[in-house]
N, C-alpha and C positions, 0 to 999 in steps of 0.2 A: 747620247747619253752612254756613259760607260759602267758596264756591271763589274763588280767586282765578288767574286765566288771565294770561299775561305777553301782552306787545303783541308779542314776536318770535313765539309762539306763533299768536297770531290773525293776525299779517301773512303766517307761512308756510300758514296754512289758505287763508287769502283767496287767495292765489298759486297754490295747488293747485287752487282754485276756478276762479279764470280763466284759467290755464293748460288745463284741460279735460284730457281724455285723446285718444289718437291709437289710431283702430282699422283696422287693414290690412286691407284688401278683396281679398281674390285671389279666382281660379275655386274653391280649393279648399272656401272658406267663404261663398260665393256662389250657388253652383250646387246645387240639391238631389241628395244623395246617399241613395239607399237602404241601410237597416241592412243588407241582405243581397240577391242575385239573387230576385227571386220568379219562380215559374211562372206562365205567361199561363193565365188562368181564360177559356177561351172559353165555357162555359157562362153565365158572368155576361152575355155579350153575346148567346148565343141564347135565353135566357131573357128580358131584355131587350127584344130584339127581336119573340119571340113576343108579349109583353104590349102592344106597341105595333102590332102588327099588321105588321111590315115584315119586305119579304121580302130577303133578305142573307145572302151567303156570306160566310163569315168564316174565311182561313186564317194561321198564323204564317209570319213571314217572317225573314229574316238576311241580315246583310252583316256581312262582316269591316274592322273600323277599321283605321287607318293603325298601330295601335299590335299589331295583332293580336288586340284584343278583339272578342268577338261583340257585336252592336246588333241586337237583336230588335225586332220590329214585329209589325203586322198588317196584313192587306189584307183589306177589305172591298169586295164589288162587290153595288151596289144596282140593283134591278131598275128600269128605263127612265133609268138613270143619262145626264146629259147634259153630265159634264164628268170629270174625272179631277183629284183633291187629293193635294198630298201636304203633310202636317199638320207644323208644328214648334209643340208645344204650350209651354205656360207653365212657368215654374220650378215644379216638385213636381208638375204634372200627368200623372201616369201612367196608363199605357191600364187596367190594371186596374182603376183607381178611375174609369174617364171613359168607360164605354159609353156612356152616354147622350149626350155630346158628338159620338160618332162617328156614332153612329145621326141627331143632327139634320144633321149635314152630307148624310149617307145621303139627310135626307128632302126634299133640295134639287130632285130625286137627282143624288146626284152619288158616284162610287166614292173611296173613299180608303184610301190607303197611309199608315200612322205608326207612326214607331219610338221607342221610350223612348230618353232619350240616356244616354251612357255613365254606367253607375252608379248609374242611377235603374231603379225598377220591375223589367221584365223582362231591361234590358241589362247584360253584365259591366262592372265597373269596372274602368277601366284604370289604369296604375301611376300617373299622375298628372293634373290637370285642366286640361292646358294648352289653352287657348281656340284658340289656332291648328290643333291636331290637331282639335279637335272640329267646327271650320268645314270641314276637310278630311273628314272623316268625313259630313257634312250634304250635300256634294257628290256623295260617293259614295251616300248614300242618296237623293238626287234622279235621280243616272243608274240605280241599282235601280229605281225607280218609273216612270222615264221609259219602261224596256223593258219592264217588268212590265205595265204599263197601256198598251201602244202600240195606238192606234185611232185613231179618226178623231174623238175628243172632244178638246176644249182641254186642256192641262193646266195646272192654277193652282199656286199656292204659296202657303199659309197660315201666318201666323206668328200666334203667340198673345203678349203680354207681351215678356218676354226674346225666345221666340221669334221675334218680328217682326223683331228685329235680324238672326237665323239666315236668315229669309225672303227678307230687302230683300238679304242676301249672294248667295243661291243666284239670287235674280233676273238680279241683276248678270252673274253668273257663266255662267248658262247659258240667260239669254232664253225663260222660259215664256211661255206666252199670258197671262198674267195674275199680278198680285200682290195678296193679301189680308191688311190687316194689323188684326188684332182685340185692342181694347184694347193699342196698342203702346206700346213705347217711344221718347224720344226719343234720351237718353244715360243712362249707368249712374251717373253722379255726380247729376243731379237726381235719377232714379228712386230712389235710398238715401237721400239728404236728404228729400225730400218725404214718407218713407213711416217716416223716425224720428219719435220721439215728440217732440211740440214742447217739453218741458219740458228735452232733453236737448240742442238744437241748438244751444244757445250754448256747451254744456258738451265738445262731443264734436265730434272732429275727423275726417273721413274720409279713408283715403288708398288709391285705388285702384290696382293695381299697375298697369303700362304697359300690358298689354295689356288690361285691361277700362277703362284710358281711351281707350285708342283705338276704342270700341265708340261709333259716332258714328252712328245711326240717320237723323240729319236729313240729315247729309251723303251717306249711301247714299242715300236717297229723291230726294235733290236731283239724285241722278244716273241714274236711272232714268226712262225716258222711255215705259214700257211700259204698259197699260193697269194702274190701280189704285182698289182699293176699300179704304176705309178704316172700319171700325165701331166702335164703341164705345159704353158704356152710358152714359147720361145722370148716374146716380148711383155710376160708378165712382170709386172713393177712391185705388184702387193704382194705376192710369193713367188719370188722369181725363183727360177730354175737351179740355182745354188740348193735350194733347201731341198726341193726333189733328189737331186743329188746326195745329198748327205743321207735323207732315208735309205736310198735304193743303197747306198755304202755299208751302212750297218743292217740292213735286212739280212737275215739268216735261212732266207727261202731258196728252195731248189728251184720252184717257179716264180722267176720273179721277173720284170721289166720295167724299163724307162723309157717314155714315149715323149721328147719335146717336140711338141708341135709348131713348124715352122712359119712366124708370121702369127700365130695368136698371143692374144691380151688374156687377160686374165678370167674374163667372162665370156668369152666365143671360144674355148677350146673344143667342145663337142661338135662345133659347127664344120671342123675339119674331117673331111673323109678318112683322112690317117687317125686320127683320133678311133674312130669309128670302127675301121677294121684292126686295130690293135685291141679295143674291147670285144671283137666277134672275136679274134685269133684267142683273146686271154680265156673267152668262153669255152669254145673249142678245145683248151688245155687242159681243162677241168677233169 
């Protein structure tokens, strides 16, 4: 049987193909949300610590967000700590799944406070995912941590991936003793296009909401003059070394260092002794 396809149908198909589709990117569909509020599993942290021979005291902590929602996290005090770290994790990296990351920071050694983002992991979900409110919540988290970890040790803000933009915002507003960016982003437009399938790039156009378009970590880092450490895995495909190199170049800091960890990928940078030694040297420089 032979089929005949009219010229008008073919023309319509190619117009549709070439016009592609528009995907609206908002905080609601970009920022990871858990199916429900999880219960903090402290036995997971204690079990990991016991297995790795780590001395740590972990307890739950809570901050009330600007919308009245409860933001929950953990405070981990490690033996012989040389610094205090306020951690802002990557998108989808929740506390219950990440005991190893907490203990790797503790091995520096450093005390750590880490809260799950609103709607993720053990934190309550707010009515909406307004990014301005999320940044206000992050400031409240830092203020809580600075008070809870008040001692003679430097306080550092550490941001991972999307959390790097949050951490830099905090550093500009609160002036901590140092800023650490791990696998950081430059801006969200570049991140989204770089992580889209190659075959879809010419078919799809992403339209970011105004609040997400305003996320420009290069601009923020270019305005931050305090001590800066940037760490990235050589084989990081999600937030590749080129992002870190851009941020390092625009930084006006007199105390800055870029460490590209050979062989490391997106999620295992801090397992490298090179990264830990760079972190330790950074703390000594403060």
